[in-house]
DRENBA-928983 format. One record per residue: x, y, z of N, C-alpha, C, O in turn. Coordinates in pm, whole numbers, padded with zeros to 5 digits, always signed. Layout:
XYZXYZXYZXYZ...
***
This chain:
+00084-00120+00000+00000+00000+00000+00087+00125+00000+00057+00222-00069+00197+00123+00079+00283+00240+00087+00349+00269-00048+00362+00384-00089+00390+00163-00116+00453+00182-00247+00355+00242-00348+00392+00328-00428+00230+00195-00344+00128+00249-00436+00102+00396-00408+00084+00475-00500+00098+00433-00282+00076+00573-00247+00191+00660-00297+00169+00771-00346+00314+00609-00284+00429+00686-00332+00422+00708-00483+00449+00817-00532+00385+00602-00555+00376+00614-00701+00267+00715-00740+00287+00797-00829+00152+00707-00673+00041+00799-00702+00079+00943-00670+00047+01034-00747+00148+00963-00557+00190+01099-00521+00291+01154-00622+00288+01272-00654+00379+01066-00671+00478+01110-00771+00410+01154-00900+00445+01256-00959+00312+01075-00944+00240+01110-01067+00164+01242-01052+00167+01325-01142+00098+01261-00940+00024+01386-00916+00119+01505-00913+00088+01610-00969+00231+01490-00848+00329+01599-00843+00381+01634-00979+00397+01752-01011+00409+01532-01062+00460+01556-01197+00359+01634-01281+00396+01728-01352+00231+01595-01273+00126+01664-01349+00114+01809-01305+00099+01898-01389+00120+01834-01175+00109+01971-01124+00224+02056-01172+00204+02170-01213+00349+02001-01167+00465+02076-01213+00454+02110-01362+00486+02222-01402+00408+02014-01444+00393+02038-01588+00292+02148-01615+00315+02234-01700+00180+02146-01545+00076+02249-01565+00127+02387-01524+00103+02485-01594+00197+02394-01411+00250+02523-01366+00353+02576-01464+00356+02696-01493+00436+02488-01515+00537+02531-01612+00475+02580-01741+00520+02679-01797+00372+02510-01789+00305+02555-01911+00237+02689-01892+00236+02773-01982+00181+02710-01775+00115+02837-01746+00215+02952-01740+00189+03060-01793+00329+02929-01675+00431+03033-01664+00502+03057-01795+00553+03166-01819+00507+02955-01881+00577+02968-02009+00503+03060-02106+00565+03131-02185+00371+03057-02099+00292+03139-02190+00295+03284-02144+00253+03314-02033+00345+03372-02228+00353+03515-02195+00219+03580-02223+00138+03525-02298+00192+03697-02163+00066+03766-02190+00049+03804-02336-00063+03800-02387+00157+03843-02403+00144+03880-02544+00101+03763-02629+00016+03776-02717+00164+03646-02603+00127+03528-02679-00016+03488-02652-00088+03446-02743-00058+03500-02525-00197+03465-02493-00293+03558-02564-00400+03515-02609-00256+03687-02573-00344+03780-02641-00350+03752-02791-00453+03770-02855-00233+03707-02846-00230+03680-02989-00308+03555-03025-00371+03551-03131-00306+03455-02940-00370+03329-02974-00517+03325-02936-00590+03240-02985-00561+03417-02850-00701+03417-02808-00785+03491-02910-00757+03606-02943-00890+03424-02961-00979+03483-03060-01119+03487-03002-01176+03383-02970-01174+03605-02990-01309+03622-02938-01403+03657-03052-01370+03740-03136-01521+03593-03056-01616+03625-03163-01671+03766-03147-01694+03812-03035-01692+03832-03258-01747+03967-03255-01883+03971-03322-01907+03899-03419-01972+04054-03273-02106+04072-03326-02122+04217-03365-02101+04306-03283-02158+04242-03490-02175+04378-03540-02321+04395-03581-02370+04323-03668-02389+04488-03521-02528+04518-03551-02536+04656-03614-02480+04752-03562-02606+04663-03725-02624+04793-03789-02757+04792-03862-02791+04695-03928-02831+04901-03849-02960+04918-03916-02949+05040-04006-02926+05152-03960-02965+05015-04134-02957+05127-04226-02816+05175-04245-02720+05101-04221-02803+05295-04286-02672+05355-04307-02682+05504-04301-02781+05560-04252-02582+05568-04351-02582+05713-04343-02670+05778-04448-02720+05888-04426-02692+05712-04563-02769+05772-04670-02918+05749-04652-02960+05658-04579-02996+05832-04719-03142+05821-04708-03193+05696-04778-03288+05633-04730-03132+05659-04888-03179+05542-04962-03161+05414-04881-03247+05326-04883-03048+05403-04810-03025+05282-04731-03126+05270-04617-03171+05160-04585-03161+05384-04556-03260+05381-04449-03397+05340-04504-03466+05261-04440-03436+05392-04619-03563+05354-04680-03566+05206-04715-03667+05138-04697-03454+05156-04767-03447+05013-04799-03462+04927-04675-03531+04824-04678-03399+04968-04566-03411+04893-04441-03554+04892-04390-03604+04789-04345-03620+05006-04396-03759+05014-04351-03850+04928-04440-03944+04865-04391-03824+04925-04569-03902+04841-04657-03884+04694-04623-03981+04617-04625-03762+04654-04592-03738+04514-04553-03812+04481-04424-03869+04372-04412-03811+04573-04329-03883+04551-04203-04032+04534-04228-04096+04447-04170-04089+04618-04315-04232+04607-04347-04262+04475-04415-04362+04411-04384-04177+04434-04508-04199+04307-04577-04191+04189-04481-04271+04096-04491-04096+04192-04388-04087+04086-04289-04211+04083-04200-04256+03975-04161-04264+04199-04167-04387+04204-04088-04504+04143-04164-04585+04070-04106-04513+04173-04293-04621+04115-04374-04607+03964-04383-04706+03893-04375-04483+03915-04399-04462+03771-04406-04498+03703-04274-04550+03591-04275-04471+03768-04162-04508+03709-04033-04659+03702-04016-04709+03616-03943-04732+03791-04083-04879+03790-04077-04941+03706-04188-05063+03701-04199-04859+03641-04269-04911+03563-04381-05008+03453-04338-05112+03437-04403-04980+03376-04231-05081+03275-04190-05215+03335-04154-05319+03279-04190-05215+03448-04083-05342+03512-04049-05413+03563-04174-05535+03552-04185-05337+03618-04269-05397+03664-04394-05458+03547-04470-05568+03558-04524-05386+03435-04474-05436+03317-04545-05564+03264-04482-05656+03226-04554-05571+03262-04350-05685+03203-04282-05806+03295-04283-05918+03249-04305-05785+03425-04259-05896+03515-04234-05938+03599-04355-06048+03654-04354-05855+03610-04457-05888+03695-04571-05910+03616-04699-05921+03676-04806-05916+03485-04690-05944+03400-04805-06058+03304-04770-06118+03314-04663-06085+03212-04861-06191+03115-04839-06144+02993-04761-06216+02894-04752-06023+02998-04706-05968+02882-04636-06052+02842-04516-06069+02723-04489-06105+02940-04442-06180+02910-04320-06301+02824-04349-06321+02721-04285-06383+02866-04446-06503+02788-04478-06468+02649-04526-06533+02552-04488-06366+02638-04609-06333+02508-04668-06286+02411-04562-06332+02297-04558-06195+02453-04475-06140+02359-04376-06246+02322-04273-06246+02209-04225-06336+02414-04239-06443+02381-04143-06539+02280-04203-06580+02186-04136-06576+02298-04329-06668+02204-04395-06604+02066-04409-06670+01965-04387-06478+02062-04445-06410+01932-04456-06400+01864-04319-06412+01742-04311-06379+01940-04214-06376+01882-04080-06513+01829-04040-06523+01723-03979-06620+01904-04073-06756+01855-04047-06782+01724-04121-06845+01633-04068-06733+01716-04243-06755+01594-04322-06688+01474-04256-06748+01367-04247-06566+01491-04211-06497+01380-04145-06566+01342-04015-06578+01223-03985-06611+01440-03937-06678+01408-03811-06815+01343-03835-06856+01257-03759-06884+01385-03941-07013+01324-03971-06999+01177-04007-07088+01097-03980-06887+01143-04069-06862+01003-04102-06814+00923-03982-06795+00802-03992-06794+00990-03868-06745+00925-03746-06606+00867-03766-06571+00765-03705-06527+00931-03850-06389+00890-03872-06300+00986-03795-06305+01107-03817-06218+00934-03706-06138+01019-03619-06019+01081-03691-06000+01203-03685-05940+01001-03759-05818+01049-03823-05809+01010-03970-05700+00998-04024-05923+00991-04033-05925+00953-04175-06027+01041-04248-06147+01032-04219-05983+01122-04339-05845+01151-04381-05767+01226-04272-05826+01293-04188-05635+01214-04274-05554+01284-04173-05565+01436-04187-05608+01488-04289-05523+01503-04081-05528+01650-04083-05442+01708-04194-05478+01808-04255-05327+01645-04221-05240+01697-04327-05309+01694-04462-05293+01785-04543-05387+01588-04487-05457+01576-04615-05566+01682-04626-05580+01746-04731-05642+01701-04519-05749+01801-04523-05693+01941-04540-05746+02020-04618-05586+01973-04468-05527+02107-04480-05467+02128-04618-05482+02235-04677-05399+02025-04672-05344+02037-04807-05452+02056-04912-05438+02140-05001-05561+01978-04901-05671+01994-04995-05735+02132-04983-05767+02195-05083-05752+02178-04859-05810+02312-04838-05721+02421-04896-05771+02518-04952-05589+02405-04884-05497+02505-04940-05507+02512-05092-05510+02621-05149-05511+02398-05158-05517+02399-05303-05652+02449-05353-05657+02519-05454-05761+02415-05285-05891+02470-05323-05892+02621-05302-05950+02695-05381-05828+02666-05193-05820+02810-05167-05744+02881-05279-05788+02987-05326-05631+02825-05321-05555+02886-05432-05637+02887-05560-05629+02982-05638-05716+02783-05583-05799+02776-05704-05907+02884-05701-05931+02951-05802-05972+02901-05586-06080+02999-05575-06024+03142-05577-06083+03231-05637-05910+03162-05511-05853+03296-05497-05766+03337-05616-05705+03444-05612-05757+03255-05719-05669+03287-05831-05704+03420-05899-05612+03497-05927-05831+03453-05926-05859+03585-05985-05817+03701-05894-05765+03802-05942-05839+03686-05764-05799+03791-05670-05648+03807-05666-05597+03919-05669-05576+03695-05660-05430+03702-05657-05374+03756-05788-05274+03827-05788-05438+03723-05899-05393+03777-06028-05411+03929-06033-05325+04000-06085-05522+03978-05978-05544+04123-05975-05441+04193-05887-05392+04300-05922-05408+04132-05773-05305+04190-05685-05170+04192-05756-05097+04290-05748-05137+04084-05825-05010+04078-05896-05003+04180-06009-04898+04240-06032-05113+04200-06079-05113+04290-06194-05113+04436-06154-05042+04516-06215-05189+04472-06053-05206+04613-06020-05116+04661-05906-05099+04782-05888-05060+04569-05828-04980+04611-05713-04838+04556-05716-04742+04633-05707-04823+04424-05729-04690+04364-05715-04598+04398-05831-04485+04443-05809-04644+04376-05953-04558+04401-06069-04519+04548-06083-04402+04576-06109-04611+04643-06069-04566+04785-06073-04466+04819-05963-04375+04899-05985-04483+04759-05845-04388+04787-05738-04251+04728-05769-04149+04793-05745-04246+04606-05821-04118+04544-05855-04045+04619-05966-03922+04620-05970-04120+04683-06055-04057+04759-06164-04030+04904-06123-03987+04984-06206-04054+04937-05998-04023+05071-05949-04120+05179-05995-04087+05297-05989-04239+05140-06040-04335+05239-06090-04416+05303-05978-04462+05416-05993-04435+05233-05867-04512+05285-05754-04434+05261-05626-04342+05180-05623-04472+05331-05522-04407+05313-05393-04466+05195-05318-04565+05134-05360-04404+05164-05205-04450+05050-05127-04588+05076-05066-04673+04987-05066-04611+05195-05015-04742+05227-04957-04852+05222-05062-04962+05175-05034-04823+05270-05182-04922+05264-05290-04950+05119-05330-05064+05084-05359-04845+05035-05330-04865+04894-05364-04953+04824-05261-05040+04745-05297-04930+04852-05133-05014+04792-05029-05159+04839-05039-05251+04761-05018-05177+04965-05070-05314+05017-05085-05385+04951-05203-05503+04916-05193-05314+04935-05314-05375+04868-05429-05401+04720-05402-05499+04664-05450-05312+04657-05326-05331+04514-05297-05452+04488-05208-05510+04380-05212-05491+04587-05129-05606+04568-05040-05737+04562-05118-05831+04494-05076-05746+04632-05230-05873+04647-05300-05929+04514-05349-06047+04487-05323-05853+04428-05420-05911+04300-05462-05956+04212-05345-06060+04146-05355-05880+04210-05236-05921+04132-05119-06048+04190-05057-06135+04115-05014-06057+04323-05051-06178+04385-04996-06300+04352-05081-06408+04325-05027-06285+04355-05213-06397+04322-05300-06440+04177-05283-06560+04147-05282-06344+04087-05269-06378+03947-05248-06448+03926-05114-06550+03857-05107-06395+03985-05008-06454+03966-04876-06590+04032-04865-06681+03975-04805-06605+04153-04920-06733+04223-04913-06842+04148-04988-06959+04154-04949-06806+04077-05094-06904+04001-05171-06963+03887-05091-07079+03849-05112-06886+03831-04998-06930+03715-04920-06951+03748-04773-06951+03658-04689-06969+03874-04741-06992+03916-04603-07137+03960-04588-07189+04035-04670-07201+03914-04484-07339+03956-04458-07343+04100-04409-07252+04146-04339-07448+04170-04446-07461+04310-04405-07471+04323-04254-07417+04417-04196-07539+04228-04190-07555+04236-04044-07421+04223-03974-07396+04290-03874-07335+04137-04024-07203+04120-03961-07116+04243-03980-07045+04284-03888-07121+04302-04100-07042+04423-04124-07094+04540-04041-07016+04617-03985-07226+04553-04033-07284+04662-03952-07249+04646-03805-07237+04745-03733-07233+04523-03759-07199+04500-03620-07069+04570-03582-07062+04636-03478-06968+04557-03664-06837+04616-03632-06833+04765-03666-06766+04842-03598-06905+04806-03771-06907+04948-03803-06981+05029-03697-06939+05139-03661-07093+04974-03647-07167+05045-03544-07091+05052-03412-07106+05147-03337-07010+04952-03385-06929+04955-03263-06831+05072-03266-06801+05131-03162-06781+05105-03385-06690+05219-03401-06765+05348-03434-06703+05452-03458-06898+05342-03434-06981+05459-03465-06948+05514-03603-06930+05634-03623-06942+05421-03698-06910+05457-03836-07027+05421-03925-07093+05320-03905-07051+05504-04024-07149+05473-04127-07085+05387-04235-06964+05391-04256-07168+05309-04301-07112+05222-04404-07062+05307-04521-07137+05389-04574-06937+05288-04561-06884+05365-04674-06958+05332-04803-07013+05223-04818-06957+05428-04896-07027+05407-05023-06951+05313-05115-07012+05246-05199-06820+05306-05102-06739+05218-05186-06672+05113-05099-06642+05135-04982-06649+04999-05160-06586+04888-05087-06443+04921-05049-06396+04878-04944-06375+04998-05132-06235+05029-05106-06217+05112-04978-06109+05110-04919-06321+05182-04935-06310+05266-04817-06349+05194-04688-06341+05253-04580-06391+05070-04697-06424+04994-04577-06295+04957-04506-06206+04899-04569-06280+04988-04379-06154+04954-04309-06140+04803-04291-06237+04733-04262-06018+04755-04308-05992+04613-04290-06018+04567-04147-06055+04451-04125-06000+04655-04051-06024+04618-03912-06168+04579-03886-06196+04506-03791-06261+04627-03968-06402+04589-03955-06441+04481-04056-06524+04395-04026-06383+04486-04174-06423+04393-04279-06372+04251-04253-06445+04155-04277-06250+04236-04203-06193+04103-04182-06270+04022-04078-06307+03908-04107-06297+04074-03957-06376+03993-03862-06519+03970-03909-06575+03864-03882-06579+04069-03978-06715+04048-04030-06717+03937-04134-06807+03853-04134-06618+03936-04221-06608+03830-04322-06585+03695-04256-06640+03594-04301-06505+03691-04150-06474+03564-04084-06598+03502-04020-06622+03383-04038-06675+03580-03947-06794+03523-03883-06901+03487-03987-06979+03395-03965-06904+03560-04099-06996+03521-04207-06956+03387-04267-07042+03304-04297-06826+03367-04284-06778+03239-04336-06806+03125-04239-06842+03015-04280-06789+03152-04111-06818+03048-04011-06966+03012-04012-07000+02894-04001-07053+03110-04024-07197+03081-04028-07232+02995-04149-07305+02897-04139-07177+03033-04265-07204+02955-04386-07148+02814-04374-07212+02718-04417-07028+02801-04317-06968+02668-04300-07050+02581-04206-07064+02461-04230-07104+02638-04100-07187+02560-04008-07319+02520-04073-07371+02412-04046-07373+02605-04158-07495+02567-04230-07469+02449-04323-07549+02355-04330-07358+02453-04396-07323+02341-04484-07296+02216-04401-07338+02106-04439-07226+02232-04288-07199+02117-04202-07326+02053-04149-07333+01931-04137-07426+02135-04116-07554+02079-04069-07621+01995-04177-07674+01888-04149-07617+02045-04301-07676+01968-04411-07600+01840-04437-07660+01740-04478-07471+01839-04414-07393+01717-04432-07425+01616-04323-07427+01495-04349-07450+01664-04202-07477+01574-04090-07610+01501-04103-07623+01389-04054-07710+01562-04167-07846+01508-04165-07856+01364-04216-07910+01280-04145-07806+01331-04337-07821+01192-04383-07749+01091-04294-07798+00979-04275-07636+01127-04239-07564+01035-04151-07635+01022-04016-07628+00917-03952-07703+01127-03972-07781+01118-03850-07899+01023-03867-07934+00949-03775-07960+01024-03985-08069+00931-04013-08020+00787-04007-08087+00700-03952-07902+00762-04062-07846+00627-04057-07822+00584-03913-07853+00470-03877-07768+00674-03830-07746+00640-03688-07877+00609-03616-07883+00515-03536-07983+00685-03644-08112+00661-03579-08171+00527-03622-08223+00452-03539-08161+00498-03751-08216+00370-03801-08141+00252-03740-08203+00155-03697-08009+00260-03737-07929+00151-03681-07955+00137-03532-07965+00024-03483-07967+00246-03459-07994+00239-03315-08130+00177-03288-08145+00097-03196-08230+00215-03368-08364+00159-03350-08365+00009-03376-08427-00067-03300-08298-00034-03480-08294-00177-03513-08223-00256-03402-08268-00363-03364-08113-00204-03353-08039-00273-03247-08121-00283-03119-08118-00386-03052-08195-00178-03084-08277-00182-02963-08394-00279-02979-08432-00347-02884-08450-00284-03099-08561-00377-03122-08514-00522-03116-08591-00611-03081-08389-00545-03149-08333-00680-03144-08276-00713-03007-08227-00824-02987-08281-00620-02915-08230-00644-02781-08078-00639-02771-08021-00687-02674-08013-00581-02871-07867-00573-02871-07825-00433-02823-07761-00358-02896-07862-00400-02702-07836-00267-02650-07690-00248-02609-07644-00134-02598-07617-00355-02587-07477-00343-02547-07384-00319-02665-07268-00283-02645-07433-00338-02786-07350-00319-02905-07355-00172-02946-07464-00120-02970-07241-00102-02954-07241+00039-02995-07296+00055-03137-07252-00016-03228-07391+00145-03157-07448+00162-03292-07345+00207-03395-07359+00177-03513-07241+00281-03351-07144+00332-03447-07068+00220-03515-07021+00236-03627-07055+00106-03449-06985-00007-03510-07060-00057-03632-06998-00098-03730-07193-00055-03627-07274-00103-03738-07298+00007-03841-07300-00020-03961-07316+00131-03794-07352+00239-03886-07233+00290-03967-07252+00344-04076-07111+00274-03915-06995+00328-03986-06979+00272-04127-06960+00350-04220-06986+00139-04147-06974+00090-04286-07084+00142-04377-07058+00169-04495-07207+00157-04326-07315+00209-04409-07293+00356-04443-07327+00400-04553-07236+00433-04350-07205+00573-04379-07101+00583-04490-07116+00662-04584-06997+00503-04479-06892+00507-04582-06948+00463-04716-06915+00521-04820-07032+00358-04716-07092+00309-04840-07179+00417-04904-07171+00440-05025-07263+00483-04823-07347+00590-04876-07263+00703-04931-07293+00756-05039-07158+00742-04859-07074+00853-04903-07003+00821-05034-06987+00908-05120-06961+00696-05050-06892+00657-05173-06991+00648-05289-06958+00687-05401-07111+00597-05264-07210+00578-05371-07256+00711-05429-07278+00721-05549-07270+00812-05345-07316+00943-05396-07200+01031-05438-07220+01147-05475-07076+00977-05433-06956+01056-05467-06950+01180-05379-06955+01294-05426-06939+01154-05250-06951+01259-05151-06848+01369-05163-06882+01487-05150-06722+01333-05187-06618+01436-05193-06643+01531-05310-06618+01651-05300-06692+01477-05421-06723+01562-05535-06837+01657-05502-06833+01774-05540-06938+01609-05430-07051+01693-05395-07010+01802-05296-07050+01918-05309-06928+01765-05197-06887+01862-05096-06800+01972-05158-06826+02091-05138-06698+01931-05233-06610+02030-05295-06686+02112-05399-06662+02232-05414-06777+02048-05470-06857+02121-05569-06944+02227-05505-06956+02338-05557-07006+02194-05392-07087+02294-05321-07001+02409-05269-07045+02524-05268-06880+02378-05226-06790+02485-05181-06752+02578-05296-06749+02699-05280-06723+02519-05413-06685+02602-05527-06802+02687-05576-06783+02804-05610-06922+02628-05579-07039+02705-05625-07072+02818-05529-07134+02917-05568-07031+02805-05403-07057+02912-05308-06978+03037-05334-07009+03143-05279-06873+03029-05418-06789+03146-05447-06801+03193-05591-06717+03269-05640-06905+03148-05660-06923+03193-05796-06993+03328-05800-07017+03382-05907
***
């Protein structure tokens, strides 16, 4: 044991001496030369007016991009479409079929199809002139609002729009372009939700009849312990396939925006 302790003490002493020597050997100048610290440089704009305007334009564009999901959901037909598709899946008593990714993807492509005239008008009257330097950024944003306002005003109920205008003690403007987005967007959203719930109710009715018929038959046969959904689900899917349900649902959604 004593010999092992001596060997261990010798090794520890040797390591300590080596570390102290290496520390004393390194001079302050060499340490300063070999040490590299990362630097962070922050700058917004520049000294010229053009650079400051460019920076502000980038900030505005980044703000618009951050609001893109809200614009997609609340200023297009996406809300009605995704709600109706969700009602259809729930009416069939299918929990995860089709999956959420499929429903959202289908809703996005239908939204792009329906909104194509509006997006084309924005591109023609606002985006392209701005990219070619013919109009300023504020003018481009003002022009881009008009096609969206016309689309939303066409599908907004008067009662919903009056609700928000009266809250601000405002009279209804004579032109659609003068309606503030702060009132038009929520009015359009609740109008879309009302229409989507009406379509969802109509979708639920035939499947509700199937559930009632199956429940009545099971109770008459004394099979009260058997869940009716187990028997009614295949009949719901069969009925939906026979009438080409997806075509009817999507067709009704498209006709609602004609």
